N, CA, C and O atoms as a printed pandas DataFrame, in Angstrom:
     atom_number atom_name residue_name chain_id  residue_number  x_coord  y_coord  z_coord
0              1         N          MET        A               1  -34.136   51.828   -5.061
1              2        CA          MET        A               1  -33.467   51.396   -3.935
2              3         C          MET        A               1  -33.729   50.572   -3.190
3              4         O          MET        A               1  -34.616   51.034   -2.473
4              5         N          ARG        A               2  -33.293   48.721   -2.643
5              6        CA          ARG        A               2  -33.238   48.570   -1.353
6              7         C          ARG        A               2  -32.421   47.965   -0.933
7              8         O          ARG        A               2  -31.291   47.792   -1.391
8              9         N          LEU        A               3  -32.959   47.495    0.150
9             10        CA          LEU        A               3  -32.415   46.928    1.337
10            11         C          LEU        A               3  -31.793   45.214    1.747
11            12         O          LEU        A               3  -32.513   44.407    2.335
12            13         N          ASP        A               4  -30.289   44.878    1.288
13            14        CA          ASP        A               4  -30.726   43.375    1.036
14            15         C          ASP        A               4  -29.418   43.042    2.646
15            16         O          ASP        A               4  -28.194   43.146    2.567
16            17         N          GLY        A               5  -30.259   42.633    3.983
17            18        CA          GLY        A               5  -29.290   42.837    4.978
18            19         C          GLY        A               5  -28.043   44.095    5.864
19            20         O          GLY        A               5  -28.160   44.574    6.991
20            21         N          GLU        A               6  -27.363   44.234    5.240
21            22        CA          GLU        A               6  -26.683   45.315    4.807
22            23         C          GLU        A               6  -26.243   46.182    3.737
23            24         O          GLU        A               6  -25.553   47.200    3.687
24            25         N          ARG        A               7  -26.785   45.548    2.994
25            26        CA          ARG        A               7  -26.635   46.824    0.918
26            27         C          ARG        A               7  -27.658   47.592    1.187
27            28         O          ARG        A               7  -28.751   47.433    1.731
28            29         N          VAL        A               8  -27.117   48.416    0.723
29            30        CA          VAL        A               8  -28.007   49.661    0.016
30            31         C          VAL        A               8  -27.702   48.720   -1.553
31            32         O          VAL        A               8  -26.700   48.029   -1.739
32            33         N          LEU        A               9  -28.707   48.894   -2.443
33            34        CA          LEU        A               9  -28.520   48.002   -3.477
34            35         C          LEU        A               9  -29.543   49.221   -4.177
35            36         O          LEU        A               9  -30.673   49.476   -3.760
36            37         N          LEU        A              10  -28.896   49.875   -5.287
37            38        CA          LEU        A              10  -29.521   50.768   -5.498
38            39         C          LEU        A              10  -29.925   50.027   -7.056
39            40         O          LEU        A              10  -29.725   48.949   -7.616
40            41         N          GLU        A              11  -30.633   51.360   -7.358
41            42        CA          GLU        A              11  -31.532   49.966   -9.114
42            43         C          GLU        A              11  -31.479   51.205   -9.858
43            44         O          GLU        A              11  -31.616   52.320   -9.355
44            45         N          GLY        A              12  -31.173   50.838  -11.679
45            46        CA          GLY        A              12  -31.445   51.679  -12.543
46            47         C          GLY        A              12  -30.529   53.140  -12.576
47            48         O          GLY        A              12  -29.536   53.122  -11.849
48            49         N          PRO        A              13  -30.763   54.329  -13.313
49            50        CA          PRO        A              13  -29.923   55.130  -12.872
50            51         C          PRO        A              13  -29.476   55.907  -11.876
51            52         O          PRO        A              13  -30.461   56.339  -11.278
52            53         N          VAL        A              14  -28.323   56.362  -11.324
53            54        CA          VAL        A              14  -28.435   57.195  -10.254
54            55         C          VAL        A              14  -27.207   58.433  -11.441
55            56         O          VAL        A              14  -26.054   58.317  -11.857
56            57         N          THR        A              15  -28.068   59.285  -11.549
57            58        CA          THR        A              15  -27.725   60.948  -11.324
58            59         C          THR        A              15  -28.102   61.835  -10.564
59            60         O          THR        A              15  -28.079   61.479   -9.386
60            61         N          ILE        A              16  -28.460   62.903  -10.748
61            62        CA          ILE        A              16  -28.961   64.421  -10.996
62            63         C          ILE        A              16  -30.432   63.987  -11.032
63            64         O          ILE        A              16  -30.765   64.409   -9.925
64            65         N          ALA        A              17  -30.801   63.803  -11.202
65            66        CA          ALA        A              17  -32.753   63.607  -11.584
66            67         C          ALA        A              17  -32.541   62.707  -10.458
67            68         O          ALA        A              17  -32.771   63.391   -9.460
68            69         N          THR        A              18  -32.267   61.694  -10.151
69            70        CA          THR        A              18  -32.876   59.945   -9.283
70            71         C          THR        A              18  -31.836   61.087   -7.034
71            72         O          THR        A              18  -32.190   61.343   -5.883
72            73         N          VAL        A              19  -30.739   61.221   -7.842
73            74        CA          VAL        A              19  -29.464   61.100   -6.218
74            75         C          VAL        A              19  -30.464   62.318   -5.311
75            76         O          VAL        A              19  -30.458   62.499   -4.093
76            77         N          PRO        A              20  -31.124   62.901   -6.155
77            78        CA          PRO        A              20  -31.952   63.463   -4.117
78            79         C          PRO        A              20  -32.539   62.883   -3.278
79            80         O          PRO        A              20  -32.538   63.133   -2.073
80            81         N          ALA        A              21  -33.415   61.577   -4.152
81            82        CA          ALA        A              21  -34.208   61.361   -3.171
82            83         C          ALA        A              21  -33.686   59.808   -3.480
83            84         O          ALA        A              21  -34.275   59.268   -2.544
84            85         N          LEU        A              22  -33.102   58.897   -4.037
85            86        CA          LEU        A              22  -32.113   58.030   -2.959
86            87         C          LEU        A              22  -30.880   58.442   -2.203
87            88         O          LEU        A              22  -30.504   57.475   -1.540
88            89         N          PHE        A              23  -29.947   59.689   -2.001
89            90        CA          PHE        A              23  -29.630   59.981   -1.327
90            91         C          PHE        A              23  -29.924   59.606    0.553
91            92         O          PHE        A              23  -29.433   59.034    1.527
92            93         N          ALA        A              24  -31.094   60.427    0.091
93            94        CA          ALA        A              24  -32.134   60.715    1.569
94            95         C          ALA        A              24  -32.110   59.051    2.115
95            96         O          ALA        A              24  -31.361   58.598    2.981
96            97         N          ARG        A              25  -32.530   58.752    1.802
97            98        CA          ARG        A              25  -32.995   57.273    1.580
98            99         C          ARG        A              25  -31.975   56.238    2.264
99           100         O          ARG        A              25  -32.093   55.452    3.204
100          101         N          ALA        A              26  -30.869   56.589    1.350
101          102        CA          ALA        A              26  -29.515   56.166    2.087
102          103         C          ALA        A              26  -28.892   56.411    2.736
103          104         O          ALA        A              26  -27.962   55.703    3.122
104          105         N          ARG        A              27  -29.204   57.700    3.175
105          106        CA          ARG        A              27  -28.553   58.404    4.147
106          107         C          ARG        A              27  -29.597   57.904    5.923
107          108         O          ARG        A              27  -29.422   58.205    7.103
108          109         N          ALA        A              28  -30.510   57.142    5.270
109          110        CA          ALA        A              28  -30.735   56.918    6.462
110          111         C          ALA        A              28  -30.933   55.546    6.540
111          112         O          ALA        A              28  -31.612   55.163    7.493
112          113         N          ALA        A              29  -30.501   54.705    5.760
113          114        CA          ALA        A              29  -30.698   53.126    6.028
114          115         C          ALA        A              29  -29.231   52.596    6.320
115          116         O          ALA        A              29  -29.140   51.445    6.746
116          117         N          CYS        A              30  -27.903   53.450    6.096
117          118        CA          CYS        A              30  -26.785   53.702    6.478
118          119         C          CYS        A              30  -26.628   54.517    7.615
119          120         O          CYS        A              30  -25.517   54.828    8.043
120          121         N          ARG        A              31  -27.576   54.838    8.068
121          122        CA          ARG        A              31  -27.469   55.309    9.791
122          123         C          ARG        A              31  -28.313   54.012   10.656
123          124         O          ARG        A              31  -28.147   53.463   11.745
124          125         N          ASP        A              32  -29.278   53.874    9.544
125          126        CA          ASP        A              32  -29.741   52.212   10.716
126          127         C          ASP        A              32  -28.673   51.223   10.151
127          128         O          ASP        A              32  -29.137   50.127   10.464
128          129         N          GLY        A              33  -27.726   51.047    9.620
129          130        CA          GLY        A              33  -26.771   50.248   10.073
130          131         C          GLY        A              33  -26.466   49.683    9.143
131          132         O          GLY        A              33  -25.777   48.666    9.218
132          133         N          ALA        A              34  -26.921   50.215    7.925
133          134        CA          ALA        A              34  -26.406   50.068    6.111
134          135         C          ALA        A              34  -25.188   50.165    6.180
135          136         O          ALA        A              34  -24.651   51.165    6.656
136          137         N          THR        A              35  -24.378   48.913    5.614
137          138        CA          THR        A              35  -22.677   49.018    5.182
138          139         C          THR        A              35  -22.312   48.938    4.192
139          140         O          THR        A              35  -21.113   48.658    4.223
140          141         N          VAL        A              36  -22.733   49.041    3.094
141          142        CA          VAL        A              36  -21.718   48.955    1.359
142          143         C          VAL        A              36  -23.426   49.443    0.939
143          144         O          VAL        A              36  -24.475   49.005    1.412
144          145         N          LEU        A              37  -23.232   50.415   -0.030
145          146        CA          LEU        A              37  -23.856   51.066   -1.058
146          147         C          LEU        A              37  -23.197   50.729   -1.772
147          148         O          LEU        A              37  -21.987   50.947   -1.706
148          149         N          ASP        A              38  -24.103   49.682   -3.276
149          150        CA          ASP        A              38  -24.040   48.801   -4.042
150          151         C          ASP        A              38  -24.849   48.909   -5.357
151          152         O          ASP        A              38  -26.055   48.782   -5.568
152          153         N          PHE        A              39  -23.803   49.186   -6.177
153          154        CA          PHE        A              39  -23.984   49.463   -7.638
154          155         C          PHE        A              39  -24.440   48.842   -8.292
155          156         O          PHE        A              39  -25.415   49.095   -8.999
156          157         N          ALA        A              40  -23.960   48.064   -8.231
157          158        CA          ALA        A              40  -24.345   46.476   -9.358
158          159         C          ALA        A              40  -25.045   46.398  -10.301
159          160         O          ALA        A              40  -24.591   46.180  -11.425
160          161         N          ALA        A              41  -26.526   46.586  -10.008
161          162        CA          ALA        A              41  -27.757   46.639  -11.273
162          163         C          ALA        A              41  -27.931   48.248  -11.488
163          164         O          ALA        A              41  -28.992   48.507  -12.056
164          165         N          VAL        A              42  -27.227   49.259  -11.204
165          166        CA          VAL        A              42  -27.297   49.971  -11.780
166          167         C          VAL        A              42  -26.952   50.816  -14.135
167          168         O          VAL        A              42  -26.262   50.588  -15.129
168          169         N          GLY        A              43  -27.619   51.380  -13.835
169          170        CA          GLY        A              43  -27.061   50.749  -15.821
170          171         C          GLY        A              43  -26.937   52.228  -16.300
171          172         O          GLY        A              43  -26.985   52.416  -17.516
172          173         N          GLU        A              44  -26.718   53.732  -15.128
173          174        CA          GLU        A              44  -26.538   55.219  -15.332
174          175         C          GLU        A              44  -26.116   55.959  -14.840
175          176         O          GLU        A              44  -26.896   56.454  -14.026
176          177         N          VAL        A              45  -24.719   56.613  -14.872
177          178        CA          VAL        A              45  -24.653   57.023  -13.522
178          179         C          VAL        A              45  -23.833   58.796  -13.986
179          180         O          VAL        A              45  -23.485   59.089  -15.130
180          181         N          ASP        A              46  -23.736   59.462  -13.105
181          182        CA          ASP        A              46  -23.427   60.632  -13.830
182          183         C          ASP        A              46  -22.330   61.273  -12.746
183          184         O          ASP        A              46  -21.895   60.454  -11.936
184          185         N          SER        A              47  -21.917   62.408  -12.654
185          186        CA          SER        A              47  -21.442   63.469  -11.585
186          187         C          SER        A              47  -21.766   62.823  -10.133
187          188         O          SER        A              47  -20.809   62.364   -9.509
188          189         N          ALA        A              48  -23.167   62.754   -9.511
189          190        CA          ALA        A              48  -24.099   63.084   -9.186
190          191         C          ALA        A              48  -23.660   62.051   -8.055
191          192         O          ALA        A              48  -23.021   62.389   -7.059
192          193         N          ALA        A              49  -24.062   60.806   -8.317
193          194        CA          ALA        A              49  -23.689   59.619   -8.034
194          195         C          ALA        A              49  -21.903   59.123   -7.972
195          196         O          ALA        A              49  -21.494   58.030   -7.579
196          197         N          VAL        A              50  -21.380   59.835   -8.285
197          198        CA          VAL        A              50  -19.561   60.175   -7.203
198          199         C          VAL        A              50  -19.968   60.613   -6.016
199          200         O          VAL        A              50  -19.613   60.090   -4.960
200          201         N          ALA        A              51  -20.790   61.668   -6.109
201          202        CA          ALA        A              51  -20.967   63.127   -4.451
202          203         C          ALA        A              51  -21.189   62.094   -3.746
203          204         O          ALA        A              51  -20.349   61.597   -2.995
204          205         N          MET        A              52  -23.399   61.275   -4.074
205          206        CA          MET        A              52  -23.267   60.684   -3.407
206          207         C          MET        A              52  -22.761   59.652   -2.324
207          208         O          MET        A              52  -22.906   59.507   -1.110
208          209         N          ALA        A              53  -22.089   58.993   -3.362
209          210        CA          ALA        A              53  -21.013   57.830   -3.112
210          211         C          ALA        A              53  -19.439   59.133   -1.876
211          212         O          ALA        A              53  -18.607   58.919   -0.995
212          213         N          VAL        A              54  -19.651   59.633   -2.214
213          214        CA          VAL        A              54  -18.812   60.250   -1.329
214          215         C          VAL        A              54  -18.557   61.021    0.143
215          216         O          VAL        A              54  -17.698   61.217    1.003
216          217         N          ALA        A              55  -20.645   61.452   -0.392
217          218        CA          ALA        A              55  -20.705   62.275    0.631
218          219         C          ALA        A              55  -21.163   61.288    2.022
219          220         O          ALA        A              55  -21.286   61.645    3.193
220          221         N          LEU        A              56  -21.422   59.470    1.199
221          222        CA          LEU        A              56  -22.219   58.668    2.854
222          223         C          LEU        A              56  -20.983   57.730    3.152
223          224         O          LEU        A              56  -21.085   56.698    3.817
224          225         N          LEU        A              57  -19.608   58.265    2.503
225          226        CA          LEU        A              57  -18.393   57.507    2.795
226          227         C          LEU        A              57  -17.832   58.549    4.401
227          228         O          LEU        A              57  -17.403   58.217    5.506
228          229         N          ARG        A              58  -18.105   59.746    3.804
229          230        CA          ARG        A              58  -17.843   60.420    4.575
230          231         C          ARG        A              58  -18.510   61.322    5.907
231          232         O          ARG        A              58  -17.982   62.249    6.522
232          233         N          GLU        A              59  -19.323   60.944    6.028
233          234        CA          GLU        A              59  -20.863   61.089    6.873
234          235         C          GLU        A              59  -20.688   59.832    7.244
235          236         O          GLU        A              59  -19.861   60.332    8.006
236          237         N          ALA        A              60  -20.627   58.344    7.535
237          238        CA          ALA        A              60  -20.261   57.588    8.038
238          239         C          ALA        A              60  -18.630   57.115    8.542
239          240         O          ALA        A              60  -18.370   56.319    9.444
240          241         N          ALA        A              61  -17.756   57.778    7.769
241          242        CA          ALA        A              61  -16.182   58.092    9.010
242          243         C          ALA        A              61  -16.301   58.692   10.405
243          244         O          ALA        A              61  -16.042   58.393   11.570
244          245         N          ALA        A              62  -17.084   60.183    9.349
245          246        CA          ALA        A              62  -16.868   61.163   10.485
246          247         C          ALA        A              62  -17.534   60.283   12.591
247          248         O          ALA        A              62  -17.363   60.544   13.782
248          249         N          ALA        A              63  -18.351   59.128   11.626
249          250        CA          ALA        A              63  -19.646   59.120   13.653
250          251         C          ALA        A              63  -18.505   57.419   13.338
251          252         O          ALA        A              63  -18.789   56.543   14.154
252          253         N          GLY        A              64  -17.989   57.231   12.867
253          254        CA          GLY        A              64  -17.249   56.239   13.379
254          255         C          GLY        A              64  -17.988   54.915   13.036
255          256         O          GLY        A              64  -18.384   54.133   13.900
256          257         N          ARG        A              65  -18.186   54.677   11.290
257          258        CA          ARG        A              65  -19.333   54.237   11.730
258          259         C          ARG        A              65  -18.551   52.997    9.818
259          260         O          ARG        A              65  -18.036   53.728    8.973
260          261         N          ARG        A              66  -18.569   51.909    9.564
261          262        CA          ARG        A              66  -17.426   50.906    8.641
262          263         C          ARG        A              66  -18.796   51.325    7.495
263          264         O          ARG        A              66  -19.984   51.123    7.743
264          265         N          PHE        A              67  -18.316   51.866    6.388
265          266        CA          PHE        A              67  -19.345   51.977    4.922
266          267         C          PHE        A              67  -18.425   51.883    3.664
267          268         O          PHE        A              67  -17.529   52.725    3.612
268          269         N          ALA        A              68  -18.535   50.758    2.389
269          270        CA          ALA        A              68  -18.167   50.889    1.697
270          271         C          ALA        A              68  -18.631   50.495    0.462
271          272         O          ALA        A              68  -19.589   49.745    0.273
272          273         N          VAL        A              69  -18.030   50.944   -0.265
273          274        CA          VAL        A              69  -18.644   51.439   -2.073
274          275         C          VAL        A              69  -18.615   49.842   -2.938
275          276         O          VAL        A              69  -17.569   49.401   -3.413
276          277         N          ALA        A              70  -19.671   49.259   -3.012
277          278        CA          ALA        A              70  -18.899   48.238   -4.709
278          279         C          ALA        A              70  -19.857   48.299   -5.323
279          280         O          ALA        A              70  -20.914   48.928   -5.358
280          281         N          ASN        A              71  -18.978   46.997   -6.191
281          282        CA          ASN        A              71  -19.503   46.899   -8.189
282          283         C          ASN        A              71  -19.867   48.664   -9.084
283          284         O          ASN        A              71  -20.802   49.092   -9.760
284          285         N          VAL        A              72  -18.594   49.217   -8.612
285          286        CA          VAL        A              72  -18.738   50.435   -9.490
286          287         C          VAL        A              72  -18.662   49.963  -10.591
287          288         O          VAL        A              72  -17.872   49.178  -11.115
288          289         N          PRO        A              73  -19.939   50.727  -11.082
289          290        CA          PRO        A              73  -19.352   50.982  -13.156
290          291         C          PRO        A              73  -18.271   51.716  -13.524
291          292         O          PRO        A              73  -17.874   52.765  -13.016
292          293         N          ALA        A              74  -17.807   51.093  -14.455
293          294        CA          ALA        A              74  -16.739   52.294  -14.742
294          295         C          ALA        A              74  -17.307   53.179  -15.628
295          296         O          ALA        A              74  -16.542   53.438  -16.557
296          297         N          ALA        A              75  -18.558   53.836  -15.689
297          298        CA          ALA        A              75  -18.114   55.887  -16.206
298          299         C          ALA        A              75  -18.462   55.729  -14.668
299          300         O          ALA        A              75  -17.232   55.748  -14.624
300          301         N          MET        A              76  -18.916   55.589  -13.327
301          302        CA          MET        A              76  -18.544   55.925  -12.535
302          303         C          MET        A              76  -16.832   56.148  -12.134
303          304         O          MET        A              76  -16.321   57.246  -11.914
304          305         N          ALA        A              77  -16.109   54.808  -12.103
305          306        CA          ALA        A              77  -14.830   55.051  -11.647
306          307         C          ALA        A              77  -13.998   56.030  -12.268
307          308         O          ALA        A              77  -13.320   56.779  -11.565
308          309         N          THR        A              78  -13.979   56.110  -13.625
309          310        CA          THR        A              78  -13.604   57.301  -14.491
310          311         C          THR        A              78  -13.917   58.517  -13.816
311          312         O          THR        A              78  -13.170   59.376  -13.346
312          313         N          LEU        A              79  -15.240   58.426  -13.857
313          314        CA          LEU        A              79  -14.899   59.648  -12.822
314          315         C          LEU        A              79  -14.502   60.905  -11.614
315          316         O          LEU        A              79  -14.330   62.121  -11.526
316          317         N          ALA        A              80  -14.499   59.487  -10.682
317          318        CA          ALA        A              80  -14.126   59.132   -9.508
318          319         C          ALA        A              80  -12.487   59.714   -9.754
319          320         O          ALA        A              80  -11.998   60.726   -9.252
320          321         N          GLU        A              81  -11.947   58.916  -10.516
321          322        CA          GLU        A              81  -10.418   59.231  -10.708
322          323         C          GLU        A              81  -10.016   60.552  -11.139
323          324         O          GLU        A              81   -8.904   61.017  -10.890
324          325         N          LEU        A              82  -11.671   61.660  -12.324
325          326        CA          LEU        A              82  -11.075   62.724  -12.368
326          327         C          LEU        A              82  -11.571   63.651  -11.011
327          328         O          LEU        A              82  -11.131   64.798  -10.929
328          329         N          TYR        A              83  -12.128   63.339  -10.371
329          330        CA          TYR        A              83  -12.327   64.026   -9.386
330          331         C          TYR        A              83  -11.270   64.042   -8.360
331          332         O          TYR        A              83  -11.122   64.836   -7.431
332          333         N          SER        A              84  -10.358   62.727   -8.794
333          334        CA          SER        A              84   -9.289   62.279   -7.871
334          335         C          SER        A              84   -9.533   62.309   -5.889
335          336         O          SER        A              84   -8.975   62.818   -4.917
336          337         N          VAL        A              85  -10.750   61.391   -6.184
337          338        CA          VAL        A              85  -11.149   60.220   -4.839
338          339         C          VAL        A              85  -12.083   58.793   -5.346
339          340         O          VAL        A              85  -13.255   58.423   -5.280
340          341         N          THR        A              86  -10.595   58.198   -5.957
341          342        CA          THR        A              86  -10.684   56.772   -6.553
342          343         C          THR        A              86   -9.865   56.587   -5.003
343          344         O          THR        A              86  -10.372   55.517   -4.666
344          345         N          ASP        A              87   -9.227   56.840   -4.228
345          346        CA          ASP        A              87   -9.073   56.348   -3.410
346          347         C          ASP        A              87  -10.105   56.811   -2.367
347          348         O          ASP        A              87   -9.413   57.467   -1.588
348          349         N          VAL        A              88  -11.251   56.836   -1.956
349          350        CA          VAL        A              88  -12.478   56.493   -1.105
350          351         C          VAL        A              88  -13.442   55.769   -2.213
351          352         O          VAL        A              88  -14.504   55.404   -1.709
352          353         N          ILE        A              89  -13.326   55.509   -3.470
353          354        CA          ILE        A              89  -14.651   54.764   -4.276
354          355         C          ILE        A              89  -13.839   53.512   -4.749
355          356         O          ILE        A              89  -12.715   53.654   -5.231
356          357         N          ALA        A              90  -14.317   52.511   -4.631
357          358        CA          ALA        A              90  -14.242   51.448   -4.546
358          359         C          ALA        A              90  -13.761   50.823   -6.573
359          360         O          ALA        A              90  -14.294   51.403   -7.519
360          361         N          ALA        A              91  -12.707   49.598   -6.806
361          362        CA          ALA        A              91  -12.436   49.368   -7.888
362          363         C          ALA        A              91  -13.704   49.374   -8.735
363          364         O          ALA        A              91  -14.817   49.530   -8.232
364          365         N          PRO        A              92  -13.484   49.189  -10.099
365          366        CA          PRO        A              92  -14.770   48.807  -11.102
366          367         C          PRO        A              92  -15.209   47.582  -11.465
367          368         O          PRO        A              92  -14.557   46.622  -11.873
368          369         N          ARG        A              93  -16.708   47.729  -11.230
369          370        CA          ARG        A              93  -16.524   45.973  -11.466
370          371         C          ARG        A              93  -16.377   46.187  -12.753
371          372         O          ARG        A              93  -16.400   47.177  -13.484
372          373         N          PRO        A              94  -16.068   43.925  -13.008
373          374        CA          PRO        A              94  -15.412   43.854  -14.182
374          375         C          PRO        A              94  -16.435   43.971  -15.588
375          376         O          PRO        A              94  -15.944   43.918  -16.716
């Protein structure tokens, strides 16, 4: 994970094995002003990626901060649909 302005750029797998560390870093970045969680460089996701995105979105909303998810992988979009959270997760990347 790296920061690029207000974007949190995730890289590599975002899975149950990697999300605990990624979530802590992304959460801190969001509290420091990041407004986008970007999955463009993510190769693998599982349900933990959906959970992390939803948790960050809800936390930002509760604090009155603007936040969005970008470049959602198709597999993550499918999981979001399964969990009925497509209303908070952006459309999949082409």
